[in-house]
C-alpha positions as CSV (number, residue, x, y, z in Angstrom):
1,M,27.4,-9.1,0.1
2,N,24.3,-11.2,-1.8
3,H,21.9,-9.0,-3.1
4,N,18.7,-9.8,-2.2
5,S,15.6,-8.6,-4.3
6,S,12.3,-9.2,-1.8
7,V,10.3,-6.9,-0.8
8,I,8.4,-7.7,2.4
9,C,5.2,-5.7,3.4
10,I,3.7,-5.8,6.3
11,G,0.3,-5.2,7.4
12,E,-3.4,-6.4,6.6
13,L,-4.9,-8.9,4.2
14,L,-8.5,-8.9,5.1
15,I,-12.3,-9.8,3.2
16,D,-13.7,-6.5,1.2
17,F,-17.7,-7.6,0.8
18,Y,-18.5,-5.3,-1.9
19,C,-22.2,-4.9,-2.1
20,T,-23.1,-5.2,-5.8
21,D,-26.7,-3.9,-5.9
22,I,-25.1,-0.4,-7.2
23,G,-26.7,2.8,-5.5
24,N,-27.6,0.8,-2.2
25,D,-26.0,1.4,1.3
26,L,-25.5,-1.5,3.7
27,L,-29.2,-1.6,5.1
28,N,-30.9,-2.1,1.8
29,G,-28.3,-3.8,-0.2
30,S,-28.8,-7.7,-0.3
31,N,-25.5,-8.8,-2.6
32,F,-22.0,-8.9,-1.6
33,E,-19.2,-10.0,-3.6
34,K,-16.0,-11.4,-1.2
35,Q,-12.9,-10.5,-2.5
36,A,-9.0,-10.2,-1.1
37,G,-8.0,-6.8,0.1
38,G,-5.5,-5.1,2.2
39,A,-3.3,-2.3,0.9
40,P,-0.1,-4.2,2.2
41,A,-1.5,-7.5,0.3
42,N,-2.2,-5.5,-2.6
43,V,1.3,-4.1,-3.0
44,C,2.9,-7.8,-2.6
45,A,0.2,-8.9,-5.2
46,T,1.6,-5.9,-7.6
47,I,5.4,-6.7,-7.0
48,A,4.6,-10.8,-7.7
49,R,2.8,-9.7,-10.7
50,L,5.3,-7.9,-12.4
51,G,7.8,-10.7,-11.8
52,G,9.6,-9.8,-8.6
53,N,9.7,-11.5,-5.2
54,A,7.2,-10.1,-2.1
55,L,6.7,-11.3,0.9
56,F,3.5,-10.9,3.4
57,A,3.7,-10.3,7.1
58,G,0.1,-10.1,8.6
59,K,-2.8,-12.1,10.5
60,V,-5.7,-13.7,9.2
61,G,-8.1,-15.8,11.3
62,N,-8.0,-19.8,11.0
63,D,-11.2,-19.8,9.1
64,P,-12.4,-20.4,6.1
65,F,-12.2,-16.7,5.3
66,G,-8.0,-16.6,6.1
67,H,-7.5,-19.7,4.1
68,F,-9.2,-18.0,1.0
69,L,-6.6,-15.2,1.7
70,K,-3.7,-16.9,1.8
71,N,-4.8,-19.1,-1.2
72,T,-4.9,-15.6,-3.5
73,L,-2.2,-14.6,-2.2
74,D,-0.4,-18.3,-2.9
75,S,-1.6,-18.4,-6.4
76,E,-0.6,-14.7,-7.1
77,K,3.0,-16.1,-6.1
78,V,3.2,-14.1,-2.7
79,D,5.4,-15.7,-0.3
80,T,3.3,-16.4,2.8
81,S,5.6,-17.8,5.4
82,M,5.2,-14.8,7.4
83,L,1.1,-14.7,7.4
84,Q,0.1,-16.0,10.8
85,L,-3.5,-18.4,10.9
86,D,-4.7,-17.2,14.2
87,K,-6.8,-19.5,16.0
88,N,-8.3,-17.1,19.0
89,Y,-9.4,-14.1,16.7
90,P,-11.6,-14.5,13.3
91,T,-10.5,-13.1,9.8
92,T,-11.1,-9.2,9.7
93,L,-14.1,-8.4,7.5
94,A,-15.0,-5.2,5.7
95,F,-18.0,-4.1,4.0
96,V,-18.5,-1.5,1.5
97,S,-21.3,-0.1,-0.8
98,L,-21.4,2.5,-3.0
99,K,-24.8,4.9,-2.5
100,E,-26.6,6.9,-5.0
101,N,-24.6,10.0,-4.1
102,G,-21.3,8.5,-5.0
103,E,-20.5,8.0,-1.5
104,R,-18.9,4.9,0.7
105,D,-20.8,3.2,3.2
106,F,-18.4,1.2,5.3
107,V,-18.6,-1.1,8.0
108,F,-15.4,-2.6,9.5
109,N,-15.3,-5.5,11.5
110,R,-12.0,-5.9,13.0
111,G,-10.4,-9.6,13.4
112,A,-6.9,-11.4,13.6
113,D,-5.0,-8.5,11.6
114,A,-5.1,-6.1,14.7
115,F,-3.1,-8.8,17.5
116,L,-0.2,-9.4,15.0
117,L,2.7,-9.8,18.1
118,D,6.4,-8.4,17.7
119,D,7.3,-12.4,18.5
120,E,5.1,-13.3,15.2
121,I,7.8,-11.2,12.9
122,N,10.7,-13.4,11.2
123,Y,13.6,-10.8,11.9
124,E,15.8,-13.4,9.9
125,K,14.0,-12.5,7.0
126,L,13.4,-8.8,7.6
127,K,17.7,-8.8,7.5
128,N,17.6,-10.8,4.1
129,A,15.3,-8.4,2.4
130,S,15.8,-5.4,0.3
131,I,12.9,-3.3,1.0
132,L,10.7,-3.2,3.8
133,H,7.1,-1.7,3.0
134,F,4.9,-0.7,5.8
135,G,1.7,0.3,4.4
136,S,-1.4,-0.4,6.3
137,A,-4.7,1.4,6.4
138,T,-5.5,-0.4,10.3
139,A,-1.8,-1.0,11.4
140,L,-1.7,2.3,13.5
141,L,-5.4,1.9,15.3
142,S,-4.6,-0.1,17.9
143,D,-2.2,-2.3,20.2
144,P,-0.6,-5.0,19.5
145,F,-0.1,-4.4,16.1
146,Q,0.5,-0.6,16.2
147,S,3.2,-1.5,18.6
148,T,4.6,-4.5,16.4
149,Y,4.2,-2.1,13.2
150,L,6.8,0.6,15.0
151,N,8.8,-2.0,16.7
152,T,9.7,-3.4,12.5
153,M,10.0,0.1,11.4
154,K,12.4,0.9,13.5
155,F,14.6,-2.6,13.4
156,A,14.7,-2.1,10.0
157,Q,15.9,1.6,10.1
158,E,18.9,-0.2,12.5
159,E,19.7,-2.6,9.7
160,G,20.0,-0.2,7.6
161,K,17.1,-1.1,5.2
162,L,15.0,0.9,2.7
163,I,11.8,1.3,4.5
164,S,9.1,2.5,2.5
165,F,5.6,3.7,4.0
166,D,2.1,4.9,2.9
167,P,0.1,6.2,5.6
168,N,-3.2,5.0,3.6
169,F,-5.1,7.6,5.5
170,R,-9.3,6.3,5.8
171,K,-11.6,8.7,6.9
172,D,-13.6,5.6,7.9
173,L,-11.5,4.0,10.2
174,W,-10.1,7.0,12.4
175,G,-13.3,8.8,12.4
176,G,-12.6,11.8,14.8
177,H,-9.1,10.5,16.1
178,Q,-7.4,12.4,12.9
179,N,-4.9,14.1,15.4
180,E,-3.7,10.6,16.8
181,F,-3.4,9.2,13.3
182,V,-1.0,12.5,12.1
183,N,1.0,12.0,15.1
184,L,1.4,8.4,14.6
185,V,2.5,9.3,10.8
186,K,4.9,11.9,11.9
187,K,7.0,9.1,13.7
188,C,6.7,6.7,10.8
189,L,7.9,9.5,8.7
190,S,10.7,10.3,10.5
191,I,12.2,6.8,10.2
192,A,11.0,5.9,6.3
193,N,12.9,6.9,3.4
194,F,10.5,6.5,0.7
195,V,7.0,7.7,1.3
196,K,3.9,7.8,-1.1
197,V,0.7,10.1,-0.4
198,S,-2.0,11.3,-2.1
199,D,-2.5,14.9,-2.4
200,E,-5.1,15.0,0.1
201,E,-3.0,13.3,2.6
202,L,-0.2,15.0,2.1
203,S,-2.4,18.6,3.4
204,I,-3.9,16.5,6.5
205,I,-0.7,15.4,7.8
206,S,1.1,18.8,7.1
207,S,-1.6,20.7,7.3
208,E,-0.6,22.8,4.7
209,K,-2.8,23.6,1.5
210,N,0.2,24.0,-0.9
211,I,1.6,21.2,-2.3
212,S,5.3,22.8,-2.6
213,K,5.2,23.7,1.2
214,G,3.4,20.2,2.1
215,V,6.5,18.3,0.4
216,E,9.2,20.7,2.5
217,F,7.1,19.2,5.4
218,F,7.7,15.8,4.8
219,H,11.4,16.3,3.6
220,N,12.0,18.1,6.7
221,L,10.6,15.3,9.1
222,G,13.7,12.9,7.1
223,V,11.7,11.3,3.9
224,K,14.1,11.2,1.4
225,A,12.3,10.5,-1.6
226,L,8.3,11.8,-1.7
227,A,5.7,10.8,-4.5
228,V,2.5,12.7,-4.3
229,T,-0.3,10.9,-6.3
230,L,-2.4,13.7,-8.2
231,G,-5.2,11.2,-9.9
232,K,-5.5,12.0,-13.7
233,D,-2.5,14.7,-13.3
234,G,0.3,12.0,-12.6
235,T,2.6,12.3,-9.7
236,L,4.6,14.9,-8.0
237,I,8.1,13.3,-6.9
238,S,10.5,15.1,-5.3
239,N,14.4,14.7,-3.2
240,G,14.1,17.4,-1.7
241,N,16.4,19.2,-4.0
242,Q,14.4,18.6,-7.5
243,E,10.4,18.0,-7.6
244,E,8.8,17.6,-10.9
245,I,5.3,16.2,-11.6
246,I,5.4,13.0,-13.7
247,P,2.2,13.0,-15.9
248,S,0.1,9.6,-16.1
249,I,-1.9,8.5,-18.8
250,N,-5.1,9.0,-20.2
251,V,-7.2,5.5,-19.7
252,N,-10.9,4.6,-19.3
253,S,-11.4,4.5,-15.2
254,I,-13.6,2.1,-14.1
255,D,-12.8,1.5,-10.4
256,S,-9.8,3.5,-9.1
257,T,-9.6,0.6,-5.9
258,G,-5.9,-0.3,-5.7
259,A,-4.5,1.8,-8.1
260,G,-2.3,3.8,-5.6
261,D,-1.1,0.3,-4.0
262,A,-0.2,-0.9,-7.4
263,F,1.7,2.1,-7.5
264,V,3.6,1.7,-4.7
265,G,4.3,-2.0,-5.5
266,A,5.3,-0.9,-9.1
267,M,8.0,1.5,-7.7
268,L,9.5,-1.0,-5.0
269,F,9.5,-3.6,-7.7
270,Q,11.9,-1.7,-10.1
271,L,13.8,-0.5,-6.7
272,A,14.5,-4.1,-5.3
273,K,16.1,-4.5,-8.5
274,E,18.9,-2.4,-7.9
275,T,21.9,-3.3,-6.1
276,E,21.7,-0.5,-3.9
277,P,18.3,1.0,-3.8
278,E,18.9,4.1,-1.5
279,L,21.0,5.3,-3.8
280,I,18.7,5.2,-6.5
281,L,16.4,7.5,-4.4
282,N,18.5,10.8,-4.7
283,D,19.1,9.9,-8.4
284,F,16.7,12.2,-9.9
285,S,16.4,11.1,-13.5
286,K,16.0,7.1,-12.5
287,M,13.4,8.4,-10.2
288,K,11.6,10.2,-12.9
289,E,11.8,6.7,-15.1
290,I,10.7,4.4,-12.2
291,T,7.9,6.8,-11.8
292,T,6.7,6.9,-15.3
293,M,6.2,3.0,-15.3
294,S,4.7,2.7,-12.2
295,N,1.9,5.6,-13.4
296,K,1.3,3.4,-16.1
297,V,0.6,0.4,-13.7
298,G,-1.4,2.3,-11.3
299,A,-3.3,4.0,-14.0
300,L,-4.0,0.1,-16.2
301,V,-5.6,-1.0,-12.6
302,C,-8.4,1.8,-12.7
303,T,-9.2,-0.1,-16.0
304,K,-10.8,-3.2,-14.3
305,I,-12.6,-3.8,-11.5
306,G,-11.1,-5.1,-8.2
307,A,-7.7,-4.7,-6.6
308,I,-5.8,-7.9,-7.0
309,T,-6.9,-9.0,-10.4
310,S,-7.0,-6.0,-12.2
311,I,-2.9,-5.8,-11.7
312,P,-0.9,-5.7,-14.9
313,T,1.9,-8.1,-15.5
314,I,4.9,-6.7,-16.9
315,D,3.9,-7.5,-20.4
316,E,0.6,-5.3,-20.5
317,V,2.8,-2.4,-19.0
318,I,5.3,-2.8,-22.1
319,N,2.7,-3.3,-24.6
320,I,0.5,-0.2,-22.9
321,K,-0.2,1.4,-26.5
322,H,-3.2,-1.2,-27.0
323,I,-5.0,0.3,-24.5
324,I,-4.8,4.2,-24.1
325,L,-7.7,6.1,-25.7
C-alpha cells in the first residue's frame, strides 16, 4: 500500500472582520479588516506552510468573499478541490471587536458553511488520505452540516483512518445550548483517535475540575491520544497509560488567535509523515517529541497578529532560538 501523507480538514472557512478600533464594541467601531478565518482552514494552512499536504473540505458562497477565501488557501498551497462554492448562500461572516475590558464583542452571520451536504464530500479522496481532521467550531450547530460532519467521521472510522478531533467550543456560538454541544462532542470522542482540547474545554466536556480526572473521562470514551493545551504552561499529553506536561517556549505574546489551530496543524503534519500514524499515538516518547515541536509552532503564532498570516515555516521553527526572549 502506498503511504499517502495528506491530511483532509473538514469544517468552516469564513471571513473574520476584525474591528481595528481597539477598545470599541461593534456598535461604536467603524473600521474593519477582512481576514480569512475558520479553525480547520487554519489547520490546513499550517500543514501546508510547514511543507505538508493538506486538503480543505467545506463550503463558501460563490461571491467575492468566497473567492477571496479560496484564493487565500490556494496561495498557501492548500488543495481546494473539495471546497464548494455555493450559489444559494453567501459566505459566512464573523464580526469581532475587543472591548475596553478585553472581552470580545461578536456577531456571526452564518451562511454557506452550514449547508455542506453528504453528496458534496469526495469519498475517494477521504479513502486516500492519511489523516482526517474534524476541527470545526460551527459544524455541530445545525443540519445539514451537522449530519454531514458526523457521517463523514463515521465513514473515516470504517476506513480505519486516523481521526483527529478538536471540539473548538465557542461560547459566542452555543449560547445557552452548552449541554447539546457536550452531547454531540461525546459522539465525536467515541470515534476520534487523537483529540486536542484546551483545559477549559476539558472541564466543560468532562464536568471535571481536576485535569487528570478529565483526561481519564476522555480516554474512557475511546480517545487514544489526548493533548490538553495549557497556554504558556505548555501541553499535557496523555495516551491513557502515561501523561506528562510538555513545556512551551517563552515568547512575547501579541495575539493568540489561531495558536491552537497551528498546534494541531503541526501535530498532524508530523503524524502524517509516519507510515502508520495511528501506531505513533501509542509511542509516548515519539508523541512527546511531536508535541515539543508543535508547542513551538503554536507559540510562534502568538508573536504576530492574525491567524494564517502568522504561521511559521519549518525553517523558522528549526531556527527558533533567534526569537526566544
